[in-house]
C-alpha positions as YAML, in Angstrom:
chain: A
units: angstrom
residues:
- id: 1
  name: MET
  ca: [-8.76, -34.08, 52.21]
- id: 2
  name: GLN
  ca: [-7.93, -36.69, 54.84]
- id: 3
  name: TYR
  ca: [-4.57, -36.67, 56.61]
- id: 4
  name: LYS
  ca: [-2.49, -39.88, 56.32]
- id: 5
  name: GLU
  ca: [-0.13, -40.94, 59.09]
- id: 6
  name: ILE
  ca: [3.41, -41.83, 57.98]
- id: 7
  name: PRO
  ca: [4.92, -45.06, 59.41]
- id: 8
  name: LYS
  ca: [7.86, -44.80, 61.83]
- id: 9
  name: TYR
  ca: [11.11, -46.74, 61.42]
- id: 10
  name: TYR
  ca: [13.33, -47.17, 64.50]
- id: 11
  name: LEU
  ca: [16.93, -47.98, 63.58]
- id: 12
  name: LYS
  ca: [19.31, -49.15, 66.30]
- id: 13
  name: VAL
  ca: [23.03, -49.12, 65.59]
- id: 14
  name: PRO
  ca: [26.02, -49.74, 67.92]
- id: 15
  name: ILE
  ca: [27.24, -46.15, 68.12]
- id: 16
  name: LYS
  ca: [27.00, -43.68, 70.98]
- id: 17
  name: GLY
  ca: [25.98, -40.07, 71.21]
- id: 18
  name: ALA
  ca: [23.84, -37.67, 69.23]
- id: 19
  name: LYS
  ca: [26.92, -35.86, 67.89]
- id: 20
  name: THR
  ca: [28.20, -39.02, 66.22]
- id: 21
  name: ILE
  ca: [24.91, -39.39, 64.36]
- id: 22
  name: GLU
  ca: [24.65, -35.70, 63.51]
- id: 23
  name: LYS
  ca: [28.19, -35.51, 62.14]
- id: 24
  name: GLY
  ca: [27.45, -38.50, 59.92]
- id: 25
  name: LYS
  ca: [30.86, -40.18, 59.99]
- id: 26
  name: TRP
  ca: [29.76, -43.60, 61.15]
- id: 27
  name: ALA
  ca: [28.28, -45.45, 58.16]
- id: 28
  name: LYS
  ca: [30.78, -45.16, 55.32]
- id: 29
  name: GLN
  ca: [31.24, -48.89, 55.74]
- id: 30
  name: PRO
  ca: [28.30, -51.24, 56.50]
- id: 31
  name: VAL
  ca: [27.26, -51.21, 60.15]
- id: 32
  name: LYS
  ca: [25.19, -54.02, 61.67]
- id: 33
  name: GLY
  ca: [21.99, -52.91, 63.35]
- id: 34
  name: LYS
  ca: [18.29, -53.59, 63.86]
- id: 35
  name: ILE
  ca: [15.26, -51.83, 62.49]
- id: 36
  name: LYS
  ca: [11.79, -51.94, 63.97]
- id: 37
  name: THR
  ca: [8.48, -50.89, 62.43]
- id: 38
  name: GLY
  ca: [4.92, -52.01, 62.98]
- id: 39
  name: GLY
  ca: [5.90, -54.16, 65.95]
- id: 40
  name: THR
  ca: [8.41, -56.30, 64.00]
- id: 41
  name: THR
  ca: [12.20, -56.13, 64.24]
- id: 42
  name: TRP
  ca: [14.68, -57.08, 61.51]
- id: 43
  name: SER
  ca: [18.46, -57.43, 61.53]
- id: 44
  name: THR
  ca: [20.07, -55.22, 58.90]
- id: 45
  name: GLU
  ca: [23.29, -53.71, 57.63]
- id: 46
  name: VAL
  ca: [23.20, -49.96, 57.06]
- id: 47
  name: LYS
  ca: [25.54, -47.62, 55.20]
- id: 48
  name: PHE
  ca: [25.42, -44.20, 53.58]
- id: 49
  name: ARG
  ca: [24.24, -44.01, 49.98]
- id: 50
  name: GLY
  ca: [25.03, -41.60, 47.18]
- id: 51
  name: ALA
  ca: [28.07, -39.60, 46.12]
- id: 52
  name: HIS
  ca: [27.78, -35.79, 46.29]
- id: 53
  name: ILE
  ca: [24.86, -36.11, 48.73]
- id: 54
  name: LEU
  ca: [27.27, -37.43, 51.37]
- id: 55
  name: SER
  ca: [28.23, -33.81, 52.04]
- id: 56
  name: PHE
  ca: [24.66, -32.93, 53.09]
- id: 57
  name: PRO
  ca: [23.83, -32.74, 56.81]
- id: 58
  name: LYS
  ca: [20.91, -35.13, 56.34]
- id: 59
  name: LYS
  ca: [22.29, -38.45, 55.12]
- id: 60
  name: SER
  ca: [20.65, -41.06, 52.90]
- id: 61
  name: TYR
  ca: [21.00, -44.77, 53.69]
- id: 62
  name: ASP
  ca: [21.02, -48.23, 52.13]
- id: 63
  name: LEU
  ca: [19.62, -51.02, 54.29]
- id: 64
  name: GLU
  ca: [20.40, -54.64, 53.42]
- id: 65
  name: PHE
  ca: [18.66, -57.69, 54.86]
- id: 66
  name: SER
  ca: [19.23, -61.41, 54.98]
- id: 67
  name: LYS
  ca: [17.49, -63.61, 52.40]
- id: 68
  name: LYS
  ca: [16.34, -65.73, 55.36]
- id: 69
  name: GLN
  ca: [14.75, -62.71, 57.04]
- id: 70
  name: ASP
  ca: [13.87, -60.31, 54.25]
- id: 71
  name: PHE
  ca: [12.13, -56.98, 54.87]
- id: 72
  name: ASN
  ca: [8.54, -57.48, 53.69]
- id: 73
  name: GLY
  ca: [9.84, -59.33, 50.64]
- id: 74
  name: ALA
  ca: [12.84, -57.06, 50.01]
- id: 75
  name: VAL
  ca: [16.52, -57.73, 50.71]
- id: 76
  name: LYS
  ca: [17.51, -54.09, 50.14]
- id: 77
  name: ILE
  ca: [15.75, -50.74, 50.56]
- id: 78
  name: HIS
  ca: [17.00, -47.22, 50.02]
- id: 79
  name: LEU
  ca: [16.17, -44.39, 52.42]
- id: 80
  name: ASN
  ca: [16.44, -41.06, 50.59]
- id: 81
  name: ALA
  ca: [16.68, -37.83, 52.55]
- id: 82
  name: GLU
  ca: [15.37, -35.72, 49.62]
- id: 83
  name: TYR
  ca: [17.44, -32.94, 51.18]
- id: 84
  name: VAL
  ca: [17.61, -30.41, 48.33]
- id: 85
  name: ASP
  ca: [13.99, -30.75, 47.18]
- id: 86
  name: PRO
  ca: [11.95, -28.09, 49.04]
- id: 87
  name: SER
  ca: [8.73, -30.03, 48.35]
- id: 88
  name: LEU
  ca: [10.10, -33.46, 49.42]
- id: 89
  name: MET
  ca: [7.70, -34.92, 46.84]
- id: 90
  name: ARG
  ca: [9.40, -34.71, 43.43]
- id: 91
  name: ASN
  ca: [10.94, -38.18, 43.49]
- id: 92
  name: LYS
  ca: [7.75, -39.93, 44.57]
- id: 93
  name: LEU
  ca: [5.58, -37.82, 42.27]
- id: 94
  name: SER
  ca: [7.83, -38.77, 39.34]
- id: 95
  name: LEU
  ca: [8.02, -42.50, 40.03]
- id: 96
  name: ASP
  ca: [4.25, -42.69, 40.54]
- id: 97
  name: PHE
  ca: [3.76, -40.68, 37.33]
- id: 98
  name: PHE
  ca: [5.85, -43.16, 35.34]
- id: 99
  name: ARG
  ca: [3.73, -46.00, 36.66]
- id: 100
  name: GLU
  ca: [0.58, -44.16, 35.55]
- id: 101
  name: ILE
  ca: [1.83, -43.92, 31.97]
- id: 102
  name: GLY
  ca: [2.76, -47.60, 31.77]
- id: 103
  name: VAL
  ca: [6.44, -47.67, 32.73]
- id: 104
  name: LEU
  ca: [7.85, -50.15, 35.25]
- id: 105
  name: SER
  ca: [8.82, -48.09, 38.27]
- id: 106
  name: PRO
  ca: [10.01, -48.80, 41.83]
- id: 107
  name: GLU
  ca: [7.61, -48.17, 44.70]
- id: 108
  name: ALA
  ca: [8.35, -45.10, 46.81]
- id: 109
  name: ASP
  ca: [6.72, -44.42, 50.19]
- id: 110
  name: TYR
  ca: [7.44, -42.00, 53.01]
- id: 111
  name: ILE
  ca: [8.67, -43.05, 56.41]
- id: 112
  name: VAL
  ca: [9.78, -41.21, 59.54]
- id: 113
  name: LEU
  ca: [13.22, -42.30, 60.70]
- id: 114
  name: TYR
  ca: [14.65, -42.52, 64.21]
- id: 115
  name: ILE
  ca: [18.27, -43.56, 64.78]
- id: 116
  name: ASN
  ca: [18.94, -44.69, 68.35]
- id: 117
  name: ASN
  ca: [15.69, -42.90, 69.28]
- id: 118
  name: LEU
  ca: [16.89, -39.59, 67.76]
- id: 119
  name: TYR
  ca: [14.37, -38.10, 65.33]
- id: 120
  name: GLN
  ca: [15.87, -37.77, 61.83]
- id: 121
  name: GLY
  ca: [12.81, -36.52, 59.96]
- id: 122
  name: ILE
  ca: [11.04, -37.63, 56.79]
- id: 123
  name: TYR
  ca: [12.62, -40.10, 54.37]
- id: 124
  name: LEU
  ca: [11.49, -41.66, 51.12]
- id: 125
  name: ALA
  ca: [11.84, -45.46, 51.18]
- id: 126
  name: LEU
  ca: [12.64, -46.65, 47.66]
- id: 127
  name: GLU
  ca: [12.26, -50.20, 46.40]
- id: 128
  name: SER
  ca: [15.40, -51.74, 44.92]
- id: 129
  name: VAL
  ca: [15.19, -52.90, 41.28]
- id: 130
  name: ASP
  ca: [16.41, -56.49, 41.56]
- id: 131
  name: LYS
  ca: [15.22, -60.09, 41.31]
- id: 132
  name: ARG
  ca: [12.68, -59.52, 44.09]
- id: 133
  name: PHE
  ca: [11.32, -56.50, 42.22]
- id: 134
  name: LEU
  ca: [10.59, -58.77, 39.25]
- id: 135
  name: ARG
  ca: [9.20, -61.60, 41.38]
- id: 136
  name: LYS
  ca: [6.84, -59.26, 43.23]
- id: 137
  name: ARG
  ca: [5.28, -58.24, 39.89]
- id: 138
  name: GLY
  ca: [5.20, -61.72, 38.38]
- id: 139
  name: LEU
  ca: [7.71, -60.71, 35.71]
- id: 140
  name: PRO
  ca: [10.10, -63.14, 33.98]
- id: 141
  name: GLU
  ca: [13.60, -63.33, 35.37]
- id: 142
  name: GLY
  ca: [16.11, -61.34, 33.35]
- id: 143
  name: SER
  ca: [19.28, -59.29, 33.40]
- id: 144
  name: ILE
  ca: [19.22, -55.94, 35.23]
- id: 145
  name: TYR
  ca: [21.81, -53.20, 34.71]
- id: 146
  name: TYR
  ca: [22.03, -49.88, 36.54]
- id: 147
  name: ALA
  ca: [23.14, -46.72, 34.73]
- id: 148
  name: ILE
  ca: [25.39, -45.14, 37.34]
- id: 149
  name: SER
  ca: [27.27, -42.39, 35.48]
- id: 150
  name: GLU
  ca: [26.98, -40.06, 32.50]
- id: 151
  name: ASN
  ca: [28.82, -42.67, 30.41]
- id: 152
  name: ALA
  ca: [25.49, -44.51, 30.16]
- id: 153
  name: ASN
  ca: [24.46, -42.31, 27.22]
- id: 154
  name: PHE
  ca: [24.19, -45.08, 24.56]
- id: 155
  name: SER
  ca: [27.26, -43.68, 22.78]
- id: 156
  name: LYS
  ca: [30.94, -44.48, 22.22]
- id: 157
  name: TYR
  ca: [31.90, -41.14, 23.77]
- id: 158
  name: ASN
  ca: [31.61, -39.45, 27.14]
- id: 159
  name: PRO
  ca: [29.09, -36.59, 26.77]
- id: 160
  name: THR
  ca: [31.22, -34.16, 28.80]
- id: 161
  name: THR
  ca: [34.82, -34.88, 27.76]
- id: 162
  name: LYS
  ca: [33.93, -36.07, 24.21]
- id: 163
  name: LYS
  ca: [36.63, -38.71, 24.65]
- id: 164
  name: LYS
  ca: [36.08, -42.31, 23.63]
- id: 165
  name: LYS
  ca: [34.92, -44.49, 26.52]
- id: 166
  name: ARG
  ca: [37.02, -47.47, 27.61]
- id: 167
  name: SER
  ca: [34.16, -49.82, 26.67]
- id: 168
  name: ILE
  ca: [30.63, -49.66, 25.28]
- id: 169
  name: THR
  ca: [29.29, -50.82, 28.66]
- id: 170
  name: ALA
  ca: [31.06, -48.08, 30.62]
- id: 171
  name: GLY
  ca: [28.66, -46.25, 32.94]
- id: 172
  name: TYR
  ca: [26.75, -49.39, 33.93]
- id: 173
  name: GLU
  ca: [26.93, -51.88, 36.77]
- id: 174
  name: ILE
  ca: [25.41, -55.35, 36.89]
- id: 175
  name: LYS
  ca: [22.57, -55.59, 39.37]
- id: 176
  name: TYR
  ca: [21.63, -59.10, 38.29]
- id: 177
  name: ASP
  ca: [22.79, -61.35, 35.48]
- id: 178
  name: GLN
  ca: [22.92, -65.15, 35.53]
- id: 179
  name: ASP
  ca: [26.20, -65.09, 33.60]
- id: 180
  name: HIS
  ca: [27.60, -62.21, 35.68]
- id: 181
  name: SER
  ca: [28.48, -60.49, 32.42]
- id: 182
  name: PHE
  ca: [27.52, -57.56, 30.21]
- id: 183
  name: ASN
  ca: [26.85, -59.83, 27.22]
- id: 184
  name: ASN
  ca: [23.15, -58.96, 26.93]
- id: 185
  name: LEU
  ca: [23.80, -55.24, 27.27]
- id: 186
  name: ARG
  ca: [26.69, -55.46, 24.82]
- id: 187
  name: LYS
  ca: [24.35, -56.83, 22.11]
- id: 188
  name: LEU
  ca: [21.99, -53.88, 22.58]
- id: 189
  name: MET
  ca: [24.86, -51.39, 22.47]
- id: 190
  name: LYS
  ca: [26.39, -52.92, 19.34]
- id: 191
  name: CYS
  ca: [23.07, -52.58, 17.55]
- id: 192
  name: ILE
  ca: [22.75, -48.92, 18.56]
- id: 193
  name: LEU
  ca: [26.33, -48.11, 17.60]
- id: 194
  name: THR
  ca: [26.97, -50.19, 14.48]
- id: 195
  name: ALA
  ca: [23.69, -51.15, 12.73]
- id: 196
  name: SER
  ca: [23.16, -49.50, 9.35]
- id: 197
  name: GLU
  ca: [20.18, -47.17, 8.94]
- id: 198
  name: ASN
  ca: [18.31, -49.82, 6.95]
- id: 199
  name: ASP
  ca: [19.04, -52.60, 9.44]
- id: 200
  name: PHE
  ca: [18.53, -50.55, 12.58]
- id: 201
  name: PRO
  ca: [14.67, -50.60, 12.86]
- id: 202
  name: PRO
  ca: [14.19, -54.40, 12.69]
- id: 203
  name: LYS
  ca: [17.28, -55.09, 14.79]
- id: 204
  name: ILE
  ca: [16.41, -52.63, 17.57]
- id: 205
  name: GLU
  ca: [12.83, -53.90, 17.75]
- id: 206
  name: ARG
  ca: [14.15, -57.40, 18.49]
- id: 207
  name: LEU
  ca: [16.33, -56.06, 21.32]
- id: 208
  name: LEU
  ca: [14.30, -53.18, 22.79]
- id: 209
  name: ASP
  ca: [10.62, -52.72, 23.69]
- id: 210
  name: VAL
  ca: [10.42, -49.52, 21.65]
- id: 211
  name: GLU
  ca: [6.90, -48.56, 22.74]
- id: 212
  name: GLN
  ca: [7.88, -48.90, 26.40]
- id: 213
  name: TYR
  ca: [11.04, -46.88, 25.73]
- id: 214
  name: PHE
  ca: [8.99, -44.04, 24.25]
- id: 215
  name: LYS
  ca: [6.69, -44.05, 27.27]
- id: 216
  name: TRP
  ca: [9.76, -43.71, 29.48]
- id: 217
  name: LEU
  ca: [11.09, -40.95, 27.22]
- id: 218
  name: ALA
  ca: [7.78, -39.08, 27.45]
- id: 219
  name: GLY
  ca: [7.93, -39.32, 31.24]
- id: 220
  name: ALA
  ca: [11.55, -38.10, 31.42]
- id: 221
  name: VAL
  ca: [10.79, -35.22, 29.03]
- id: 222
  name: CYS
  ca: [7.60, -34.13, 30.80]
- id: 223
  name: THR
  ca: [9.14, -34.14, 34.28]
- id: 224
  name: GLN
  ca: [12.29, -32.56, 32.79]
- id: 225
  name: ASN
  ca: [14.94, -34.69, 34.45]
- id: 226
  name: PHE
  ca: [18.02, -33.35, 32.66]
- id: 227
  name: ASP
  ca: [20.30, -36.10, 34.04]
- id: 228
  name: GLY
  ca: [17.81, -38.90, 33.47]
- id: 229
  name: PHE
  ca: [18.68, -39.43, 29.81]
- id: 230
  name: ILE
  ca: [22.31, -40.45, 30.40]
- id: 231
  name: HIS
  ca: [22.14, -42.07, 33.84]
- id: 232
  name: ASN
  ca: [19.69, -42.53, 36.74]
- id: 233
  name: TYR
  ca: [17.85, -45.37, 35.05]
- id: 234
  name: ALA
  ca: [17.88, -49.17, 35.00]
- id: 235
  name: LEU
  ca: [17.72, -51.57, 32.06]
- id: 236
  name: TYR
  ca: [15.84, -54.86, 32.42]
- id: 237
  name: LYS
  ca: [15.98, -57.57, 29.76]
- id: 238
  name: ASN
  ca: [12.72, -59.49, 29.90]
- id: 239
  name: GLY
  ca: [13.61, -63.19, 29.95]
- id: 240
  name: ASP
  ca: [10.55, -64.17, 27.89]
- id: 241
  name: SER
  ca: [10.47, -61.48, 25.19]
- id: 242
  name: GLY
  ca: [14.26, -61.06, 25.04]
- id: 243
  name: ARG
  ca: [13.75, -57.28, 24.84]
- id: 244
  name: PHE
  ca: [15.03, -54.54, 27.12]
- id: 245
  name: GLU
  ca: [12.82, -52.20, 29.11]
- id: 246
  name: ILE
  ca: [14.00, -49.01, 30.79]
- id: 247
  name: LEU
  ca: [13.05, -47.91, 34.33]
- id: 248
  name: PRO
  ca: [13.39, -44.49, 36.02]
- id: 249
  name: TRP
  ca: [15.54, -43.90, 39.09]
- id: 250
  name: ASP
  ca: [16.40, -40.87, 41.25]
- id: 251
  name: TYR
  ca: [13.96, -38.23, 39.99]
- id: 252
  name: ASP
  ca: [14.22, -35.51, 42.65]
- id: 253
  name: ALA
  ca: [15.61, -32.93, 40.17]
- id: 254
  name: THR
  ca: [12.32, -32.58, 38.31]
- id: 255
  name: TRP
  ca: [9.04, -30.62, 38.12]
- id: 256
  name: GLY
  ca: [10.82, -27.29, 37.64]
- id: 257
  name: ARG
  ca: [13.87, -27.63, 39.93]
- id: 258
  name: ASP
  ca: [17.43, -28.82, 39.28]
- id: 259
  name: ILE
  ca: [19.86, -30.97, 41.29]
- id: 260
  name: HIS
  ca: [20.53, -28.04, 43.64]
- id: 261
  name: GLY
  ca: [16.85, -27.38, 44.24]
- id: 262
  name: ASP
  ca: [17.05, -24.16, 42.20]
- id: 263
  name: ILE
  ca: [14.45, -23.15, 39.62]
- id: 264
  name: MET
  ca: [14.89, -24.69, 36.16]
- id: 265
  name: GLY
  ca: [13.06, -23.02, 33.28]
- id: 266
  name: ASN
  ca: [10.24, -24.98, 31.70]
- id: 267
  name: ARG
  ca: [11.99, -25.02, 28.27]
- id: 268
  name: TYR
  ca: [15.30, -26.46, 29.45]
- id: 269
  name: VAL
  ca: [14.84, -29.98, 28.02]
- id: 270
  name: PRO
  ca: [13.67, -30.36, 24.39]
- id: 271
  name: ILE
  ca: [10.82, -32.66, 23.41]
- id: 272
  name: GLU
  ca: [13.35, -35.16, 21.96]
- id: 273
  name: GLY
  ca: [15.33, -35.41, 25.21]
- id: 274
  name: TYR
  ca: [19.05, -36.23, 25.10]
- id: 275
  name: ASN
  ca: [20.89, -39.44, 24.23]
- id: 276
  name: SER
  ca: [22.20, -41.36, 21.23]
- id: 277
  name: LEU
  ca: [19.56, -44.10, 21.33]
- id: 278
  name: THR
  ca: [16.70, -41.60, 21.10]
- id: 279
  name: ALA
  ca: [18.49, -39.75, 18.32]
- id: 280
  name: ARG
  ca: [18.81, -42.94, 16.27]
- id: 281
  name: LEU
  ca: [15.19, -43.94, 16.85]
- id: 282
  name: LEU
  ca: [13.81, -40.54, 15.85]
- id: 283
  name: LEU
  ca: [15.67, -40.59, 12.54]
- id: 284
  name: HIS
  ca: [13.03, -43.09, 11.39]
- id: 285
  name: ARG
  ca: [9.60, -41.66, 10.64]
- id: 286
  name: PRO
  ca: [7.53, -44.64, 11.94]
- id: 287
  name: PHE
  ca: [9.34, -44.44, 15.30]
- id: 288
  name: LYS
  ca: [8.94, -40.67, 15.39]
- id: 289
  name: ARG
  ca: [5.18, -40.98, 14.77]
- id: 290
  name: GLN
  ca: [4.96, -43.62, 17.48]
- id: 291
  name: TYR
  ca: [6.64, -41.33, 20.01]
- id: 292
  name: LYS
  ca: [4.46, -38.40, 18.97]
- id: 293
  name: LYS
  ca: [1.27, -40.41, 19.54]
- id: 294
  name: ILE
  ca: [2.45, -41.46, 23.01]
- id: 295
  name: MET
  ca: [3.47, -37.91, 23.92]
- id: 296
  name: GLU
  ca: [0.12, -36.51, 22.72]
- id: 297
  name: GLU
  ca: [-1.75, -38.98, 24.94]
- id: 298
  name: VAL
  ca: [0.41, -38.18, 27.98]
- id: 299
  name: LEU
  ca: [-0.03, -34.43, 27.50]
- id: 300
  name: GLU
  ca: [-3.80, -34.79, 27.23]
- id: 301
  name: ASP
  ca: [-4.24, -37.01, 30.26]
- id: 302
  name: ALA
  ca: [-1.51, -37.94, 32.78]
- id: 303
  name: PHE
  ca: [0.65, -34.79, 32.59]
- id: 304
  name: THR
  ca: [-2.07, -32.29, 33.47]
- id: 305
  name: CYS
  ca: [-3.07, -30.33, 36.55]
- id: 306
  name: ARG
  ca: [-6.40, -32.13, 36.41]
- id: 307
  name: ALA
  ca: [-4.69, -35.51, 36.85]
- id: 308
  name: LEU
  ca: [-2.06, -34.44, 39.40]
- id: 309
  name: GLU
  ca: [-3.48, -31.61, 41.52]
- id: 310
  name: GLN
  ca: [-5.23, -33.73, 44.15]
- id: 311
  name: LYS
  ca: [-2.20, -36.00, 44.59]
- id: 312
  name: ILE
  ca: [0.16, -33.03, 44.98]
- id: 313
  name: PHE
  ca: [-1.94, -31.37, 47.67]
- id: 314
  name: GLN
  ca: [-2.52, -34.68, 49.47]
- id: 315
  name: LEU
  ca: [1.23, -35.35, 49.63]
- id: 316
  name: HIS
  ca: [1.82, -31.82, 50.90]
- id: 317
  name: LYS
  ca: [-0.79, -32.25, 53.63]
- id: 318
  name: ASN
  ca: [0.65, -35.61, 54.72]
- id: 319
  name: LEU
  ca: [4.23, -34.34, 54.89]
- id: 320
  name: ARG
  ca: [3.78, -30.96, 56.55]
- id: 321
  name: PRO
  ca: [3.36, -32.05, 60.23]
- id: 322
  name: TYR
  ca: [6.59, -34.08, 60.02]
- id: 323
  name: LEU
  ca: [8.56, -31.41, 58.17]
- id: 324
  name: VAL
  ca: [7.78, -28.88, 60.91]
- id: 325
  name: LYS
  ca: [9.78, -31.06, 63.34]
- id: 326
  name: ASP
  ca: [12.46, -32.21, 60.87]
- id: 327
  name: PRO
  ca: [15.85, -31.22, 62.40]
- id: 328
  name: TYR
  ca: [17.50, -31.16, 58.98]
- id: 329
  name: LYS
  ca: [15.00, -29.21, 56.89]
- id: 330
  name: HIS
  ca: [16.99, -27.34, 54.29]
- id: 331
  name: ARG
  ca: [14.49, -24.68, 53.19]
- id: 332
  name: SER
  ca: [11.87, -22.56, 54.92]
- id: 333
  name: LEU
  ca: [8.41, -23.84, 55.75]
- id: 334
  name: SER
  ca: [6.92, -21.02, 53.68]
- id: 335
  name: LEU
  ca: [8.78, -22.29, 50.59]
- id: 336
  name: PHE
  ca: [7.46, -25.79, 51.24]
- id: 337
  name: ASP
  ca: [3.94, -24.35, 51.44]
- id: 338
  name: ASP
  ca: [4.43, -22.61, 48.08]
- id: 339
  name: GLU
  ca: [5.65, -25.75, 46.31]
- id: 340
  name: PRO
  ca: [2.27, -27.31, 45.32]
- id: 341
  name: ASP
  ca: [1.36, -24.17, 43.36]
- id: 342
  name: PHE
  ca: [4.91, -23.95, 41.96]
- id: 343
  name: ILE
  ca: [4.71, -27.54, 40.66]
- id: 344
  name: LEU
  ca: [1.25, -27.01, 39.18]
- id: 345
  name: ASP
  ca: [2.44, -23.85, 37.42]
- id: 346
  name: PHE
  ca: [5.34, -25.85, 36.01]
- id: 347
  name: ILE
  ca: [2.96, -28.55, 34.72]
- id: 348
  name: LYS
  ca: [0.82, -25.92, 32.95]
- id: 349
  name: SER
  ca: [3.74, -24.15, 31.30]
- id: 350
  name: ARG
  ca: [5.69, -27.33, 30.47]
- id: 351
  name: ASN
  ca: [2.58, -28.96, 28.99]
- id: 352
  name: ARG
  ca: [1.93, -25.91, 26.81]
- id: 353
  name: TYR
  ca: [5.57, -25.77, 25.67]
- id: 354
  name: LEU
  ca: [5.63, -29.47, 24.71]
- id: 355
  name: LYS
  ca: [2.34, -29.23, 22.80]
- id: 356
  name: GLU
  ca: [3.84, -26.37, 20.80]
- id: 357
  name: ARG
  ca: [6.83, -28.60, 19.96]
- id: 358
  name: LEU
  ca: [4.83, -31.62, 18.75]
- id: 359
  name: THR
  ca: [5.29, -30.39, 15.19]
- id: 360
  name: ARG
  ca: [8.98, -31.34, 15.53]
- id: 361
  name: LEU
  ca: [7.85, -34.97, 15.60]
- id: 362
  name: GLN
  ca: [6.08, -34.89, 12.20]
...
């Protein structure tokens, strides 16, 4: 198994001293800087990203670039520290897995980050889901909405408080929309929330790519991202078909571990997943059969040790030399070395559990 070198990113920002960087109090607001990789330098604005992860010693960053001098075709990239994941590979493994099963998914590649020549360790560079994301893939222009909180559960009510939300588009932000409005999303939500049982199937099929949604659902269920059903996703309305597609985002709490990096049992998420849209779809037998067929195919092929083992061990081999030197590594090196087998054991047990539950989709 050949070792792959990880590219180095050198970020220069107008701050002084290692302690300033280590304390992480300098990028709550955008800071102008320059980033160099592969012999080319770009001007950028950098700031911290995330909410609860701001408390971690190893920060994550958003980098924004000028449209006149984009970064290899991108105007924004996200640098994720993957701090709580002892394998450092769950997010990338998930996003690549979604792509394998036919779901639009952002690219995710590892980089090594230096800030003012101080080594910061391994980061995962994530592609932003925006107009450039669509253009790069030759996809029609269309509205893009990010699900940013648990309110994005396709329901009138907050899943935690059970109180009625202030609007049916609560929990979302507009990433791109020509009208700068939620009108397209509002049409989808009104169908989910108000269509009669008889009218629902034809109406939802005009607004949602149901087959693509079930592929996404199979991916979220297999990887067991508990939060992924009510936020941590993006919705893209294809400008040609007029139908929405759903994309995964932020999948580090997967493959047998939760948002704290602790072990999550392989039966934690049911085969139906969680959210009101899925619940409505699975009330209809043709949709239920469609999801079952997709899930059966995924469990026989993509979500198996046979399909994933080589990739898992290759990622582990590539990351290990950099993790040894990472000044912010959160867990022991021995735990990192155990993670490939841990993930493969999860795949075996999760696959077996889901196959046993296929009868629920009759």
